[in-house]
C-alpha atoms as an extended CHARMM CRD file, in Angstrom:
* protein
*
       279  EXT
         1         1  UNK       CA             24.5930000000      -22.0090000000     -176.4320000000  PROA      1               0.0000000000
         2         2  UNK       CA             26.5400000000      -23.9940000000     -179.0120000000  PROA      2               0.0000000000
         3         3  UNK       CA             27.4840000000      -22.4520000000     -182.4320000000  PROA      3               0.0000000000
         4         4  UNK       CA             27.6400000000      -24.7990000000     -185.4310000000  PROA      4               0.0000000000
         5         5  UNK       CA             29.4520000000      -23.5660000000     -188.5770000000  PROA      5               0.0000000000
         6         6  UNK       CA             28.7170000000      -25.2240000000     -191.8420000000  PROA      6               0.0000000000
         7         7  UNK       CA             25.3670000000      -25.9550000000     -190.3670000000  PROA      7               0.0000000000
         8         8  UNK       CA             23.5660000000      -26.6030000000     -193.6140000000  PROA      8               0.0000000000
         9         9  UNK       CA             26.1370000000      -29.3120000000     -194.9780000000  PROA      9               0.0000000000
        10        10  UNK       CA             26.4170000000      -33.0570000000     -194.5720000000  PROA      10              0.0000000000
        11        11  UNK       CA             27.8810000000      -32.8830000000     -191.1220000000  PROA      11              0.0000000000
        12        12  UNK       CA             26.3180000000      -29.5870000000     -189.9290000000  PROA      12              0.0000000000
        13        13  UNK       CA             22.7340000000      -30.6080000000     -190.4890000000  PROA      13              0.0000000000
        14        14  UNK       CA             22.8150000000      -33.8600000000     -188.4190000000  PROA      14              0.0000000000
        15        15  UNK       CA             24.9070000000      -32.1690000000     -185.8100000000  PROA      15              0.0000000000
        16        16  UNK       CA             22.6370000000      -29.3050000000     -185.4230000000  PROA      16              0.0000000000
        17        17  UNK       CA             19.6650000000      -31.7290000000     -185.0860000000  PROA      17              0.0000000000
        18        18  UNK       CA             21.5230000000      -33.8710000000     -182.5710000000  PROA      18              0.0000000000
        19        19  UNK       CA             22.4110000000      -30.9110000000     -180.3750000000  PROA      19              0.0000000000
        20        20  UNK       CA             18.7620000000      -29.5600000000     -180.5520000000  PROA      20              0.0000000000
        21        21  UNK       CA             17.4750000000      -32.9460000000     -179.6680000000  PROA      21              0.0000000000
        22        22  UNK       CA             19.7290000000      -32.9570000000     -176.6380000000  PROA      22              0.0000000000
        23        23  UNK       CA             17.9740000000      -29.8180000000     -175.4090000000  PROA      23              0.0000000000
        24        24  UNK       CA             20.8520000000      -27.4030000000     -176.2270000000  PROA      24              0.0000000000
        25        25  UNK       CA             20.3920000000      -23.8590000000     -177.4980000000  PROA      25              0.0000000000
        26        26  UNK       CA             21.9750000000      -23.8930000000     -180.8980000000  PROA      26              0.0000000000
        27        27  UNK       CA             22.9720000000      -21.1870000000     -183.3810000000  PROA      27              0.0000000000
        28        28  UNK       CA             23.3790000000      -22.6090000000     -186.8890000000  PROA      28              0.0000000000
        29        29  UNK       CA             25.7640000000      -20.6070000000     -189.1190000000  PROA      29              0.0000000000
        30        30  UNK       CA             25.9390000000      -20.7840000000     -192.8830000000  PROA      30              0.0000000000
        31        31  UNK       CA             26.7730000000      -18.4260000000     -195.7330000000  PROA      31              0.0000000000
        32        32  UNK       CA             23.2150000000      -18.3390000000     -196.9740000000  PROA      32              0.0000000000
        33        33  UNK       CA             19.7950000000      -18.3930000000     -195.5210000000  PROA      33              0.0000000000
        34        34  UNK       CA             18.6270000000      -21.9150000000     -194.8680000000  PROA      34              0.0000000000
        35        35  UNK       CA             15.9400000000      -23.9190000000     -193.0600000000  PROA      35              0.0000000000
        36        36  UNK       CA             17.0400000000      -25.1970000000     -189.6270000000  PROA      36              0.0000000000
        37        37  UNK       CA             15.3680000000      -27.4230000000     -187.0210000000  PROA      37              0.0000000000
        38        38  UNK       CA             12.6240000000      -25.8130000000     -184.9040000000  PROA      38              0.0000000000
        39        39  UNK       CA             14.0770000000      -23.8120000000     -181.9300000000  PROA      39              0.0000000000
        40        40  UNK       CA             17.4490000000      -23.3710000000     -183.6340000000  PROA      40              0.0000000000
        41        41  UNK       CA             18.6380000000      -19.8490000000     -184.3900000000  PROA      41              0.0000000000
        42        42  UNK       CA             20.1860000000      -19.2910000000     -187.7780000000  PROA      42              0.0000000000
        43        43  UNK       CA             22.6890000000      -16.5890000000     -188.6730000000  PROA      43              0.0000000000
        44        44  UNK       CA             24.5830000000      -15.9200000000     -191.9160000000  PROA      44              0.0000000000
        45        45  UNK       CA             28.3510000000      -15.3660000000     -191.7960000000  PROA      45              0.0000000000
        46        46  UNK       CA             31.3040000000      -15.8350000000     -194.1710000000  PROA      46              0.0000000000
        47        47  UNK       CA             34.2430000000      -17.4270000000     -192.2550000000  PROA      47              0.0000000000
        48        48  UNK       CA             36.5620000000      -15.8650000000     -194.8420000000  PROA      48              0.0000000000
        49        49  UNK       CA             35.5960000000      -12.7390000000     -192.9660000000  PROA      49              0.0000000000
        50        50  UNK       CA             35.8680000000      -13.7330000000     -189.3170000000  PROA      50              0.0000000000
        51        51  UNK       CA             34.3330000000      -10.5630000000     -188.0290000000  PROA      51              0.0000000000
        52        52  UNK       CA             31.0040000000      -11.6310000000     -189.6750000000  PROA      52              0.0000000000
        53        53  UNK       CA             30.8830000000      -14.5560000000     -187.2280000000  PROA      53              0.0000000000
        54        54  UNK       CA             31.0260000000      -12.2790000000     -184.0900000000  PROA      54              0.0000000000
        55        55  UNK       CA             27.2730000000      -11.8990000000     -183.5720000000  PROA      55              0.0000000000
        56        56  UNK       CA             26.8570000000      -15.7320000000     -183.4730000000  PROA      56              0.0000000000
        57        57  UNK       CA             29.5130000000      -16.0840000000     -180.8190000000  PROA      57              0.0000000000
        58        58  UNK       CA             27.9320000000      -13.7380000000     -178.2470000000  PROA      58              0.0000000000
        59        59  UNK       CA             26.9140000000      -15.9210000000     -175.3150000000  PROA      59              0.0000000000
        60        60  UNK       CA             28.1670000000      -19.0670000000     -176.8320000000  PROA      60              0.0000000000
        61        61  UNK       CA             29.9070000000      -21.7480000000     -174.7140000000  PROA      61              0.0000000000
        62        62  UNK       CA             31.1530000000      -23.9430000000     -177.5620000000  PROA      62              0.0000000000
        63        63  UNK       CA             31.8970000000      -23.8650000000     -181.2700000000  PROA      63              0.0000000000
        64        64  UNK       CA             31.9830000000      -26.5480000000     -183.9180000000  PROA      64              0.0000000000
        65        65  UNK       CA             34.5170000000      -25.1240000000     -186.4650000000  PROA      65              0.0000000000
        66        66  UNK       CA             34.2160000000      -26.4830000000     -190.1120000000  PROA      66              0.0000000000
        67        67  UNK       CA             36.1780000000      -24.6740000000     -192.7860000000  PROA      67              0.0000000000
        68        68  UNK       CA             34.7150000000      -24.0750000000     -196.1900000000  PROA      68              0.0000000000
        69        69  UNK       CA             36.8430000000      -24.9870000000     -199.2080000000  PROA      69              0.0000000000
        70        70  UNK       CA             38.3340000000      -21.5360000000     -199.7430000000  PROA      70              0.0000000000
        71        71  UNK       CA             39.5960000000      -21.5180000000     -196.1100000000  PROA      71              0.0000000000
        72        72  UNK       CA             41.8500000000      -24.4760000000     -196.9740000000  PROA      72              0.0000000000
        73        73  UNK       CA             43.9370000000      -22.3910000000     -199.3460000000  PROA      73              0.0000000000
        74        74  UNK       CA             47.4460000000      -21.6630000000     -198.0060000000  PROA      74              0.0000000000
        75        75  UNK       CA             46.8740000000      -17.8850000000     -197.9620000000  PROA      75              0.0000000000
        76        76  UNK       CA             43.7120000000      -18.0840000000     -195.7150000000  PROA      76              0.0000000000
        77        77  UNK       CA             43.7110000000      -17.1060000000     -192.0050000000  PROA      77              0.0000000000
        78        78  UNK       CA             41.3370000000      -19.3560000000     -190.1830000000  PROA      78              0.0000000000
        79        79  UNK       CA             43.3570000000      -19.0170000000     -186.9520000000  PROA      79              0.0000000000
        80        80  UNK       CA             41.6830000000      -15.6390000000     -186.6230000000  PROA      80              0.0000000000
        81        81  UNK       CA             38.4990000000      -17.4270000000     -185.9290000000  PROA      81              0.0000000000
        82        82  UNK       CA             39.9160000000      -19.1790000000     -182.8430000000  PROA      82              0.0000000000
        83        83  UNK       CA             41.1160000000      -15.8230000000     -181.5290000000  PROA      83              0.0000000000
        84        84  UNK       CA             37.6620000000      -14.2880000000     -182.1030000000  PROA      84              0.0000000000
        85        85  UNK       CA             36.0200000000      -17.1710000000     -180.2330000000  PROA      85              0.0000000000
        86        86  UNK       CA             38.2340000000      -16.7690000000     -177.3380000000  PROA      86              0.0000000000
        87        87  UNK       CA             37.5880000000      -12.9650000000     -177.3610000000  PROA      87              0.0000000000
        88        88  UNK       CA             33.8650000000      -13.7060000000     -177.1230000000  PROA      88              0.0000000000
        89        89  UNK       CA             34.0960000000      -16.0130000000     -174.1470000000  PROA      89              0.0000000000
        90        90  UNK       CA             33.7750000000      -19.2950000000     -175.9770000000  PROA      90              0.0000000000
        91        91  UNK       CA             35.2430000000      -22.1320000000     -173.7640000000  PROA      91              0.0000000000
        92        92  UNK       CA             35.3470000000      -25.1150000000     -176.0830000000  PROA      92              0.0000000000
        93        93  UNK       CA             36.0810000000      -25.5930000000     -179.7800000000  PROA      93              0.0000000000
        94        94  UNK       CA             35.6120000000      -28.8610000000     -181.7310000000  PROA      94              0.0000000000
        95        95  UNK       CA             37.6500000000      -28.5350000000     -184.9620000000  PROA      95              0.0000000000
        96        96  UNK       CA             37.0340000000      -30.5950000000     -188.1140000000  PROA      96              0.0000000000
        97        97  UNK       CA             40.4340000000      -31.1610000000     -189.3230000000  PROA      97              0.0000000000
        98        98  UNK       CA             41.6680000000      -33.9270000000     -191.8000000000  PROA      98              0.0000000000
        99        99  UNK       CA             43.3520000000      -37.3720000000     -191.5270000000  PROA      99              0.0000000000
       100       100  UNK       CA             45.8620000000      -35.9900000000     -194.0310000000  PROA      100             0.0000000000
       101       101  UNK       CA             47.3830000000      -33.7390000000     -191.3380000000  PROA      101             0.0000000000
       102       102  UNK       CA             49.0150000000      -36.8420000000     -189.9080000000  PROA      102             0.0000000000
       103       103  UNK       CA             49.3770000000      -39.0570000000     -193.0040000000  PROA      103             0.0000000000
       104       104  UNK       CA             50.4440000000      -36.3820000000     -195.5140000000  PROA      104             0.0000000000
       105       105  UNK       CA             51.8540000000      -33.5510000000     -193.3490000000  PROA      105             0.0000000000
       106       106  UNK       CA             53.7850000000      -31.8900000000     -196.2040000000  PROA      106             0.0000000000
       107       107  UNK       CA             50.7090000000      -31.2170000000     -198.4400000000  PROA      107             0.0000000000
       108       108  UNK       CA             50.0590000000      -27.4970000000     -198.8260000000  PROA      108             0.0000000000
       109       109  UNK       CA             46.5610000000      -27.6710000000     -197.2430000000  PROA      109             0.0000000000
       110       110  UNK       CA             47.7160000000      -30.0490000000     -194.5650000000  PROA      110             0.0000000000
       111       111  UNK       CA             50.4210000000      -27.6460000000     -193.4670000000  PROA      111             0.0000000000
       112       112  UNK       CA             47.7750000000      -24.8740000000     -193.0700000000  PROA      112             0.0000000000
       113       113  UNK       CA             45.3870000000      -27.2250000000     -191.1280000000  PROA      113             0.0000000000
       114       114  UNK       CA             48.1960000000      -28.2680000000     -188.9320000000  PROA      114             0.0000000000
       115       115  UNK       CA             48.9190000000      -24.6080000000     -188.1330000000  PROA      115             0.0000000000
       116       116  UNK       CA             45.2450000000      -24.1600000000     -187.2030000000  PROA      116             0.0000000000
       117       117  UNK       CA             45.3340000000      -27.2460000000     -185.0240000000  PROA      117             0.0000000000
       118       118  UNK       CA             48.4690000000      -25.6850000000     -183.2130000000  PROA      118             0.0000000000
       119       119  UNK       CA             46.7170000000      -22.3420000000     -182.8620000000  PROA      119             0.0000000000
       120       120  UNK       CA             43.7920000000      -24.0260000000     -181.2210000000  PROA      120             0.0000000000
       121       121  UNK       CA             45.8690000000      -26.0630000000     -178.9500000000  PROA      121             0.0000000000
       122       122  UNK       CA             47.7760000000      -22.8770000000     -177.8460000000  PROA      122             0.0000000000
       123       123  UNK       CA             44.6700000000      -20.8120000000     -177.4340000000  PROA      123             0.0000000000
       124       124  UNK       CA             43.9130000000      -21.7200000000     -173.7710000000  PROA      124             0.0000000000
       125       125  UNK       CA             40.4260000000      -22.9700000000     -174.8550000000  PROA      125             0.0000000000
       126       126  UNK       CA             39.1990000000      -26.5270000000     -174.2940000000  PROA      126             0.0000000000
       127       127  UNK       CA             39.5060000000      -28.2980000000     -177.6590000000  PROA      127             0.0000000000
       128       128  UNK       CA             38.9670000000      -31.5980000000     -179.4830000000  PROA      128             0.0000000000
       129       129  UNK       CA             40.2680000000      -32.3540000000     -183.0130000000  PROA      129             0.0000000000
       130       130  UNK       CA             38.4280000000      -34.5930000000     -185.4390000000  PROA      130             0.0000000000
       131       131  UNK       CA             40.4380000000      -35.9760000000     -188.3260000000  PROA      131             0.0000000000
       132       132  UNK       CA             38.1470000000      -37.8510000000     -190.7140000000  PROA      132             0.0000000000
       133       133  UNK       CA             39.1840000000      -39.5760000000     -194.0010000000  PROA      133             0.0000000000
       134       134  UNK       CA             37.1710000000      -39.4380000000     -197.1670000000  PROA      134             0.0000000000
       135       135  UNK       CA             33.4960000000      -38.8990000000     -196.8380000000  PROA      135             0.0000000000
       136       136  UNK       CA             30.8380000000      -41.2400000000     -198.0750000000  PROA      136             0.0000000000
       137       137  UNK       CA             28.7980000000      -38.1310000000     -198.9990000000  PROA      137             0.0000000000
       138       138  UNK       CA             31.2850000000      -37.3700000000     -201.7670000000  PROA      138             0.0000000000
       139       139  UNK       CA             29.1400000000      -39.7600000000     -203.7700000000  PROA      139             0.0000000000
       140       140  UNK       CA             26.5820000000      -36.9960000000     -204.0500000000  PROA      140             0.0000000000
       141       141  UNK       CA             28.6810000000      -35.6410000000     -206.8380000000  PROA      141             0.0000000000
       142       142  UNK       CA             27.5120000000      -38.5380000000     -208.8610000000  PROA      142             0.0000000000
       143       143  UNK       CA             23.7970000000      -38.0840000000     -208.1530000000  PROA      143             0.0000000000
       144       144  UNK       CA             22.9650000000      -36.2990000000     -211.3030000000  PROA      144             0.0000000000
       145       145  UNK       CA             24.8220000000      -38.6150000000     -213.6480000000  PROA      145             0.0000000000
       146       146  UNK       CA             23.2830000000      -41.6930000000     -211.9240000000  PROA      146             0.0000000000
       147       147  UNK       CA             19.7710000000      -40.1230000000     -212.2370000000  PROA      147             0.0000000000
       148       148  UNK       CA             20.1770000000      -39.0560000000     -215.9010000000  PROA      148             0.0000000000
       149       149  UNK       CA             22.6750000000      -41.5700000000     -217.4020000000  PROA      149             0.0000000000
       150       150  UNK       CA             22.8870000000      -44.3960000000     -214.8080000000  PROA      150             0.0000000000
       151       151  UNK       CA             26.6890000000      -43.6900000000     -214.7180000000  PROA      151             0.0000000000
       152       152  UNK       CA             29.2910000000      -43.1270000000     -212.0630000000  PROA      152             0.0000000000
       153       153  UNK       CA             32.4740000000      -41.1810000000     -213.2690000000  PROA      153             0.0000000000
       154       154  UNK       CA             35.4030000000      -41.2080000000     -210.9120000000  PROA      154             0.0000000000
       155       155  UNK       CA             39.1850000000      -41.5920000000     -210.9840000000  PROA      155             0.0000000000
       156       156  UNK       CA             41.1360000000      -44.6720000000     -209.6380000000  PROA      156             0.0000000000
       157       157  UNK       CA             38.1450000000      -46.9550000000     -209.7210000000  PROA      157             0.0000000000
       158       158  UNK       CA             39.8100000000      -50.0010000000     -208.0250000000  PROA      158             0.0000000000
       159       159  UNK       CA             41.6950000000      -48.0010000000     -205.3640000000  PROA      159             0.0000000000
       160       160  UNK       CA             39.7130000000      -47.7780000000     -202.1030000000  PROA      160             0.0000000000
       161       161  UNK       CA             39.7600000000      -46.0820000000     -198.7440000000  PROA      161             0.0000000000
       162       162  UNK       CA             37.5880000000      -46.5570000000     -195.6950000000  PROA      162             0.0000000000
       163       163  UNK       CA             35.1550000000      -43.6540000000     -196.3830000000  PROA      163             0.0000000000
       164       164  UNK       CA             33.2470000000      -42.3720000000     -193.2360000000  PROA      164             0.0000000000
       165       165  UNK       CA             29.5790000000      -41.5480000000     -193.0120000000  PROA      165             0.0000000000
       166       166  UNK       CA             29.2030000000      -37.6880000000     -192.1500000000  PROA      166             0.0000000000
       167       167  UNK       CA             26.3660000000      -38.6430000000     -189.7550000000  PROA      167             0.0000000000
       168       168  UNK       CA             29.0270000000      -40.5820000000     -187.6890000000  PROA      168             0.0000000000
       169       169  UNK       CA             31.2600000000      -37.4760000000     -187.6730000000  PROA      169             0.0000000000
       170       170  UNK       CA             28.3270000000      -35.3710000000     -186.5390000000  PROA      170             0.0000000000
       171       171  UNK       CA             27.5810000000      -37.8800000000     -183.7320000000  PROA      171             0.0000000000
       172       172  UNK       CA             31.1880000000      -37.8560000000     -182.5560000000  PROA      172             0.0000000000
       173       173  UNK       CA             31.2140000000      -33.9950000000     -182.7330000000  PROA      173             0.0000000000
       174       174  UNK       CA             28.0320000000      -33.8460000000     -180.6000000000  PROA      174             0.0000000000
       175       175  UNK       CA             29.5820000000      -36.0460000000     -178.0100000000  PROA      175             0.0000000000
       176       176  UNK       CA             32.6310000000      -33.8610000000     -177.8730000000  PROA      176             0.0000000000
       177       177  UNK       CA             30.6900000000      -30.7100000000     -177.6720000000  PROA      177             0.0000000000
       178       178  UNK       CA             28.3610000000      -31.9230000000     -174.9370000000  PROA      178             0.0000000000
       179       179  UNK       CA             30.7350000000      -33.4200000000     -172.4790000000  PROA      179             0.0000000000
       180       180  UNK       CA             34.1990000000      -33.0010000000     -170.9250000000  PROA      180             0.0000000000
       181       181  UNK       CA             35.3670000000      -36.5650000000     -171.5380000000  PROA      181             0.0000000000
       182       182  UNK       CA             36.9050000000      -35.8710000000     -174.9420000000  PROA      182             0.0000000000
       183       183  UNK       CA             38.7030000000      -32.5140000000     -174.1120000000  PROA      183             0.0000000000
       184       184  UNK       CA             42.2380000000      -32.7330000000     -175.4300000000  PROA      184             0.0000000000
       185       185  UNK       CA             41.4910000000      -35.7100000000     -177.7450000000  PROA      185             0.0000000000
       186       186  UNK       CA             42.4490000000      -36.0260000000     -181.4000000000  PROA      186             0.0000000000
       187       187  UNK       CA             40.1910000000      -38.6100000000     -183.1460000000  PROA      187             0.0000000000
       188       188  UNK       CA             40.8220000000      -40.2010000000     -186.5470000000  PROA      188             0.0000000000
       189       189  UNK       CA             37.3690000000      -41.1310000000     -188.0920000000  PROA      189             0.0000000000
       190       190  UNK       CA             36.9390000000      -43.7180000000     -190.7760000000  PROA      190             0.0000000000
       191       191  UNK       CA             34.2410000000      -46.1450000000     -191.9370000000  PROA      191             0.0000000000
       192       192  UNK       CA             34.3370000000      -49.8450000000     -191.1100000000  PROA      192             0.0000000000
       193       193  UNK       CA             35.7380000000      -51.0840000000     -194.3340000000  PROA      193             0.0000000000
       194       194  UNK       CA             37.7670000000      -50.0540000000     -197.4820000000  PROA      194             0.0000000000
       195       195  UNK       CA             35.5170000000      -49.4720000000     -200.4440000000  PROA      195             0.0000000000
       196       196  UNK       CA             36.5500000000      -48.5420000000     -203.9730000000  PROA      196             0.0000000000
       197       197  UNK       CA             34.7730000000      -46.1310000000     -206.2980000000  PROA      197             0.0000000000
       198       198  UNK       CA             33.6220000000      -49.0740000000     -208.4630000000  PROA      198             0.0000000000
       199       199  UNK       CA             32.2490000000      -50.9510000000     -205.3570000000  PROA      199             0.0000000000
       200       200  UNK       CA             30.4980000000      -47.7070000000     -204.4470000000  PROA      200             0.0000000000
       201       201  UNK       CA             28.7870000000      -47.5780000000     -207.8530000000  PROA      201             0.0000000000
       202       202  UNK       CA             27.8580000000      -51.2380000000     -207.3700000000  PROA      202             0.0000000000
       203       203  UNK       CA             26.3360000000      -50.4630000000     -203.9480000000  PROA      203             0.0000000000
       204       204  UNK       CA             24.3230000000      -47.5220000000     -205.4890000000  PROA      204             0.0000000000
       205       205  UNK       CA             23.0460000000      -49.8430000000     -208.3020000000  PROA      205             0.0000000000
       206       206  UNK       CA             21.9440000000      -52.5140000000     -205.8060000000  PROA      206             0.0000000000
       207       207  UNK       CA             20.0710000000      -49.9780000000     -203.7210000000  PROA      207             0.0000000000
       208       208  UNK       CA             18.3360000000      -48.6510000000     -206.8760000000  PROA      208             0.0000000000
       209       209  UNK       CA             17.7320000000      -52.0170000000     -208.3860000000  PROA      209             0.0000000000
       210       210  UNK       CA             19.0640000000      -50.9140000000     -211.7720000000  PROA      210             0.0000000000
       211       211  UNK       CA             22.4390000000      -51.3690000000     -213.4630000000  PROA      211             0.0000000000
       212       212  UNK       CA             24.9280000000      -48.3680000000     -213.0170000000  PROA      212             0.0000000000
       213       213  UNK       CA             27.9190000000      -48.1310000000     -215.3880000000  PROA      213             0.0000000000
       214       214  UNK       CA             31.2060000000      -47.0470000000     -213.9840000000  PROA      214             0.0000000000
       215       215  UNK       CA             33.4600000000      -44.6910000000     -216.1410000000  PROA      215             0.0000000000
       216       216  UNK       CA             36.9830000000      -44.1690000000     -214.9040000000  PROA      216             0.0000000000
       217       217  UNK       CA             38.2960000000      -40.5370000000     -215.1650000000  PROA      217             0.0000000000
       218       218  UNK       CA             41.9300000000      -39.5690000000     -215.5800000000  PROA      218             0.0000000000
       219       219  UNK       CA             43.5130000000      -37.6110000000     -212.7590000000  PROA      219             0.0000000000
       220       220  UNK       CA             43.4420000000      -34.5000000000     -214.9490000000  PROA      220             0.0000000000
       221       221  UNK       CA             39.7680000000      -34.8790000000     -215.5730000000  PROA      221             0.0000000000
       222       222  UNK       CA             39.0060000000      -35.4100000000     -211.8770000000  PROA      222             0.0000000000
       223       223  UNK       CA             41.1320000000      -32.3270000000     -210.8900000000  PROA      223             0.0000000000
       224       224  UNK       CA             39.1640000000      -30.2110000000     -213.4500000000  PROA      224             0.0000000000
       225       225  UNK       CA             35.8660000000      -31.2170000000     -211.9440000000  PROA      225             0.0000000000
       226       226  UNK       CA             37.0880000000      -30.7910000000     -208.3540000000  PROA      226             0.0000000000
       227       227  UNK       CA             38.5990000000      -27.2640000000     -208.7930000000  PROA      227             0.0000000000
       228       228  UNK       CA             35.1430000000      -25.9260000000     -209.6990000000  PROA      228             0.0000000000
       229       229  UNK       CA             34.4530000000      -26.2700000000     -205.9460000000  PROA      229             0.0000000000
       230       230  UNK       CA             37.7240000000      -26.3640000000     -204.0100000000  PROA      230             0.0000000000
       231       231  UNK       CA             41.1880000000      -24.7830000000     -204.3230000000  PROA      231             0.0000000000
       232       232  UNK       CA             43.6410000000      -26.5490000000     -206.5730000000  PROA      232             0.0000000000
       233       233  UNK       CA             45.8690000000      -27.3570000000     -203.6750000000  PROA      233             0.0000000000
       234       234  UNK       CA             43.1600000000      -29.1730000000     -201.8630000000  PROA      234             0.0000000000
       235       235  UNK       CA             42.1690000000      -31.0850000000     -205.0280000000  PROA      235             0.0000000000
       236       236  UNK       CA             45.8360000000      -32.2120000000     -205.5420000000  PROA      236             0.0000000000
       237       237  UNK       CA             46.2110000000      -33.2490000000     -201.9370000000  PROA      237             0.0000000000
       238       238  UNK       CA             42.9140000000      -35.2630000000     -202.1320000000  PROA      238             0.0000000000
       239       239  UNK       CA             43.9080000000      -36.9350000000     -205.3640000000  PROA      239             0.0000000000
       240       240  UNK       CA             47.2730000000      -37.9020000000     -204.0010000000  PROA      240             0.0000000000
       241       241  UNK       CA             45.4920000000      -39.8120000000     -201.2150000000  PROA      241             0.0000000000
       242       242  UNK       CA             42.8030000000      -41.5690000000     -203.3310000000  PROA      242             0.0000000000
       243       243  UNK       CA             45.2780000000      -42.5240000000     -206.0430000000  PROA      243             0.0000000000
       244       244  UNK       CA             47.7710000000      -44.2060000000     -203.7410000000  PROA      244             0.0000000000
       245       245  UNK       CA             46.6390000000      -44.3730000000     -200.0370000000  PROA      245             0.0000000000
       246       246  UNK       CA             49.2770000000      -45.0880000000     -197.5950000000  PROA      246             0.0000000000
       247       247  UNK       CA             48.8910000000      -48.0810000000     -195.0490000000  PROA      247             0.0000000000
       248       248  UNK       CA             47.8910000000      -45.3870000000     -192.4510000000  PROA      248             0.0000000000
       249       249  UNK       CA             45.0750000000      -44.2120000000     -194.7480000000  PROA      249             0.0000000000
       250       250  UNK       CA             43.7700000000      -47.7250000000     -195.2570000000  PROA      250             0.0000000000
       251       251  UNK       CA             43.6450000000      -48.4260000000     -191.5000000000  PROA      251             0.0000000000
       252       252  UNK       CA             40.1900000000      -48.8260000000     -189.9080000000  PROA      252             0.0000000000
       253       253  UNK       CA             40.3040000000      -46.4520000000     -186.9280000000  PROA      253             0.0000000000
       254       254  UNK       CA             38.6070000000      -47.5610000000     -183.7130000000  PROA      254             0.0000000000
       255       255  UNK       CA             38.0310000000      -43.9110000000     -182.6130000000  PROA      255             0.0000000000
       256       256  UNK       CA             34.3580000000      -43.5940000000     -183.6790000000  PROA      256             0.0000000000
       257       257  UNK       CA             33.3570000000      -46.7180000000     -182.0410000000  PROA      257             0.0000000000
       258       258  UNK       CA             35.1690000000      -45.7830000000     -178.8990000000  PROA      258             0.0000000000
       259       259  UNK       CA             33.3950000000      -42.4530000000     -178.6890000000  PROA      259             0.0000000000
       260       260  UNK       CA             29.9130000000      -43.6510000000     -179.7610000000  PROA      260             0.0000000000
       261       261  UNK       CA             29.8280000000      -47.0860000000     -178.2530000000  PROA      261             0.0000000000
       262       262  UNK       CA             28.7310000000      -48.5350000000     -181.6330000000  PROA      262             0.0000000000
       263       263  UNK       CA             30.4250000000      -49.3700000000     -184.9680000000  PROA      263             0.0000000000
       264       264  UNK       CA             30.5260000000      -46.6780000000     -187.6960000000  PROA      264             0.0000000000
       265       265  UNK       CA             28.1030000000      -46.9040000000     -190.4630000000  PROA      265             0.0000000000
       266       266  UNK       CA             29.1740000000      -48.5530000000     -193.8300000000  PROA      266             0.0000000000
       267       267  UNK       CA             28.8900000000      -46.9550000000     -197.2650000000  PROA      267             0.0000000000
       268       268  UNK       CA             25.9040000000      -49.1490000000     -197.8380000000  PROA      268             0.0000000000
       269       269  UNK       CA             24.1480000000      -47.7380000000     -194.7250000000  PROA      269             0.0000000000
       270       270  UNK       CA             24.7570000000      -44.2570000000     -196.0820000000  PROA      270             0.0000000000
       271       271  UNK       CA             23.4090000000      -45.1500000000     -199.5390000000  PROA      271             0.0000000000
       272       272  UNK       CA             20.3000000000      -46.6060000000     -197.8620000000  PROA      272             0.0000000000
       273       273  UNK       CA             19.5140000000      -43.3670000000     -196.1810000000  PROA      273             0.0000000000
       274       274  UNK       CA             20.2710000000      -41.2870000000     -199.2080000000  PROA      274             0.0000000000
       275       275  UNK       CA             19.0980000000      -43.4170000000     -202.2000000000  PROA      275             0.0000000000
       276       276  UNK       CA             16.3180000000      -40.9300000000     -203.2140000000  PROA      276             0.0000000000
       277       277  UNK       CA             19.1330000000      -38.5680000000     -204.3690000000  PROA      277             0.0000000000
       278       278  UNK       CA             20.0830000000      -41.1050000000     -207.0470000000  PROA      278             0.0000000000
       279       279  UNK       CA             16.5840000000      -41.9730000000     -208.3920000000  PROA      279             0.0000000000
């Protein structure tokens, strides 16, 4: 049995489906009740209270570990989840980490994530670490303003990064959970090209067939919006990257294609699948 945390999110949903389609027994874990694919068991748990995850881990052979925003705070203790998994006989953990662990190692949330990576590596469990860059699905934050005002509001409109499709992250995670070939691997996951927020808004407009105006936010405006959902430290670390990406953060990684045997999806591919959210 494989346990998927964050199972109702943009990565967890397609990952849960992929594992179920592969014939695996899957337990989908989220904070709240949610619909899951047929044949998948669903349990609620709050990873900020690791003990609540214990019932999901009974009989599990593998765990996909995705931290919610509050578990990226410097005072969180996500390493306790690794110890709990080991105590329940889990053999393999695939951890969703962050590209910034390598490119911005001194950021507050990056230090915490590096500590979690190290805890996993020292646990005696089989492990794989996934380090994605920015997500294409962050564009969902614009869905309401596009629907109601035909406007995208974002900071640093002409600064781009190679955003990655969460479906590609899910497919890589499935490959790592289902086989031994990727044990001990650390994979950086990006999309196939650098794309700016302004270009993203143009892609959404093209898919809708209507004009979409781009409005550039200040950094302070963007942080105020982000901190409604994530800790201030994570907002600052993210804004540091998207305001002035380093060459390593602009690099197109080959890792997704190496694992999947196909190129990663473009932002346009992501929009084509999700355009209904913007109508």
